[in-house]
C-alpha positions as CSV (number, residue, x, y, z in Angstrom):
1,M,238.4,77.5,70.8
2,R,241.3,80.1,69.3
3,K,240.3,79.1,65.5
4,H,236.8,79.8,67.3
5,L,237.4,82.8,68.3
6,P,237.6,85.1,65.5
7,V,233.5,83.3,64.8
8,I,232.2,83.7,68.1
9,L,233.0,87.9,67.5
10,S,231.3,88.1,64.2
11,L,228.2,86.2,66.5
12,C,228.6,89.0,69.5
13,F,229.1,92.2,67.0
14,L,225.9,91.2,64.6
15,I,224.0,90.8,67.6
16,C,225.3,94.5,69.0
17,I,224.2,96.0,65.7
18,F,221.3,93.9,65.5
19,F,220.6,96.0,69.1
20,S,222.5,99.4,68.3
21,K,219.6,101.3,68.6
22,D,219.1,101.0,71.4
23,L,222.3,100.4,73.2
24,V,223.9,104.3,72.3
25,S,219.8,105.6,73.0
26,R,219.1,106.0,76.8
27,H,215.6,107.5,76.4
28,T,213.9,104.5,74.4
29,V,212.8,101.2,75.9
30,F,213.5,98.1,74.4
31,A,209.6,97.1,74.9
32,P,206.4,96.8,72.7
33,L,205.0,100.0,74.6
34,D,203.2,101.0,71.9
35,M,200.3,98.6,72.3
36,I,199.2,101.4,75.0
37,Y,197.6,103.2,72.2
38,L,195.0,100.7,71.4
39,Y,193.9,100.9,74.7
40,A,191.9,104.7,76.1
41,P,192.3,107.2,76.8
42,W,196.2,106.8,74.9
43,N,193.6,105.8,72.5
44,A,192.4,108.8,71.3
45,D,195.6,109.5,69.3
46,K,194.9,108.4,66.1
47,K,198.6,108.9,65.0
48,I,200.3,105.9,66.8
49,I,199.5,102.3,65.9
50,P,201.2,99.8,66.9
51,E,203.7,98.1,65.1
52,N,203.5,94.7,66.7
53,F,200.1,93.1,67.3
54,Q,200.7,90.3,68.6
55,Q,202.6,91.5,71.9
56,A,200.1,92.6,73.6
57,D,200.2,89.9,76.4
58,A,203.9,92.0,76.8
59,L,202.4,94.6,78.4
60,Y,199.7,93.7,80.1
61,Q,200.9,90.3,81.5
62,F,204.5,90.5,80.9
63,I,205.9,93.4,82.0
64,P,203.9,94.4,84.7
65,W,205.1,90.9,86.4
66,R,208.8,91.3,85.8
67,M,208.6,94.2,87.4
68,Y,206.7,93.9,90.4
69,A,209.8,90.7,90.8
70,Y,211.8,93.4,90.5
71,E,211.1,96.0,92.9
72,Q,210.6,93.1,95.4
73,L,213.8,91.2,94.6
74,K,215.3,95.0,94.8
75,Q,214.1,95.2,98.5
76,G,214.9,91.8,99.5
77,N,211.6,90.1,99.0
78,F,211.1,86.6,97.0
79,P,207.8,86.9,95.4
80,L,205.6,84.0,96.3
81,W,202.8,86.2,96.4
82,N,200.9,88.5,94.4
83,P,198.0,90.7,95.3
84,Y,197.3,92.3,92.5
85,E,195.2,90.0,90.3
86,Y,192.2,88.9,91.7
87,G,192.5,89.8,95.1
88,G,196.0,87.9,95.7
89,I,197.2,85.0,93.6
90,P,200.3,82.6,93.5
91,F,203.5,84.6,91.8
92,F,206.7,82.3,91.9
93,A,204.3,79.2,91.3
94,N,203.1,80.6,88.1
95,D,205.9,79.7,85.9
96,Q,205.6,82.4,83.2
97,S,207.2,85.0,85.6
98,G,210.1,83.6,85.4
99,V,211.3,84.9,89.1
100,L,214.9,82.8,88.9
101,S,215.0,82.8,84.6
102,P,219.1,83.7,83.9
103,Y,218.5,86.2,81.9
104,N,215.3,88.5,84.4
105,L,218.6,88.0,87.9
106,A,221.2,89.1,85.1
107,G,218.5,92.5,84.6
108,L,219.0,93.0,87.9
109,A,222.4,94.7,88.7
110,F,220.8,97.2,86.0
111,P,217.8,100.0,86.3
112,F,214.3,98.3,85.2
113,T,214.4,100.4,82.1
114,R,217.2,98.7,80.7
115,G,217.0,95.8,82.0
116,F,214.4,94.3,78.9
117,L,217.2,95.2,76.6
118,I,219.9,93.6,78.8
119,S,217.9,89.8,78.6
120,A,217.4,90.2,75.1
121,L,220.6,90.1,74.5
122,L,222.2,87.6,76.4
123,K,219.2,85.7,74.6
124,L,220.5,85.8,71.6
125,L,224.2,85.6,73.3
126,V,223.0,82.4,74.2
127,A,220.9,81.2,71.4
128,A,224.5,82.2,69.0
129,A,226.8,80.4,70.8
130,G,224.8,77.3,71.8
131,M,223.8,76.2,68.3
132,Y,227.4,77.0,66.5
133,V,228.9,75.5,69.3
134,F,226.3,72.4,68.5
135,L,226.5,72.0,65.1
136,N,230.2,72.4,64.9
137,P,231.0,68.8,65.8
138,F,229.4,68.3,62.6
139,S,232.0,67.7,60.3
140,L,230.8,71.4,59.4
141,N,233.0,74.6,57.9
142,P,233.1,77.2,60.3
143,A,231.7,78.9,58.1
144,S,228.8,77.0,57.9
145,C,227.8,76.9,61.9
146,L,228.3,80.7,61.3
147,I,225.0,80.6,58.9
148,G,223.6,78.2,61.2
149,S,223.6,80.1,64.7
150,I,223.0,83.1,62.6
151,A,219.6,82.0,60.9
152,Y,218.3,80.8,64.6
153,T,219.5,83.1,66.1
154,F,217.8,85.7,64.3
155,S,214.7,83.9,63.1
156,A,211.5,84.7,64.1
157,L,211.1,82.2,67.0
158,M,213.8,83.6,68.5
159,V,213.0,87.2,68.0
160,T,209.7,87.7,67.8
161,W,209.6,86.9,71.5
162,L,212.0,88.7,73.0
163,Y,209.7,90.2,75.4
164,H,208.8,86.5,76.6
165,P,209.3,83.7,78.7
166,L,209.0,81.1,75.7
167,S,212.4,83.1,74.3
168,A,214.2,81.7,77.3
169,V,213.0,78.8,77.0
170,T,214.1,78.8,72.8
171,S,218.1,80.2,74.1
172,F,218.7,76.8,75.2
173,F,216.8,75.0,72.9
174,P,220.7,74.5,70.3
175,W,223.0,73.9,73.6
176,L,220.2,71.0,74.8
177,L,220.9,69.0,71.7
178,W,224.6,69.7,71.8
179,A,223.7,68.1,75.1
180,F,221.9,65.0,73.4
181,E,224.2,64.8,70.8
182,R,227.1,64.6,73.5
183,L,225.4,61.5,75.3
184,Y,224.9,60.1,72.3
185,R,228.6,60.2,71.8
186,S,230.5,60.4,75.4
187,T,228.8,60.1,78.9
188,I,227.8,63.8,79.1
189,S,224.6,64.4,80.4
190,G,221.3,67.1,79.6
191,T,220.6,67.6,82.8
192,A,222.1,70.8,84.0
193,V,220.8,72.2,80.4
194,H,217.8,71.7,81.6
195,R,217.1,72.5,84.7
196,I,218.2,75.9,83.6
197,T,215.1,75.6,81.2
198,V,213.2,74.7,83.7
199,L,213.8,78.0,85.4
200,S,213.6,80.2,83.3
201,G,209.2,79.9,81.9
202,A,206.7,78.3,79.5
203,S,207.3,75.0,81.2
204,A,205.2,73.1,78.3
205,L,207.6,74.2,75.9
206,T,209.9,72.6,77.7
207,A,208.4,69.7,78.8
208,L,208.4,69.4,74.5
């Protein structure tokens, strides 16, 4: 384990650098809130243009869901039902709400506005460690494992969808691959990791 410590610390350092602006600032929210300027009355200000139009779902779907789950769990209520859509719809049964996602649960320990940053940071840490662990048994040197881990951690698949439940699932992909590789080589099963991905949301992707 000691021989891998420098690599693990390097990955943690790179991820912290990636989030450095948001980590040191107390006046910003790690969320694509600039998308609100697509809609009235905010779109009257033509000077502000959203940076990434693909993040609209995060603004009007995933952020409200996370806020509702956050408030309900903080109040000691389990959010089985969402009374604010279509006169009421199932909430927990909607797997994309990610009520039991370990990332969303970790966010409960922080103010709601900081929870997105903590969740995103943890996703990249889990993905980075998982890819490094997965590549390690293939007789690769630490530098090769490190490069592979960095490539996956900061890939478009991970970074573009950090606000979505999709990334909660893809962060565990390397661990699933590692578990299946261990299963092939020995008797260790990937069942535990698979159960975590099911709780994270995006069940269609988990099924793959």
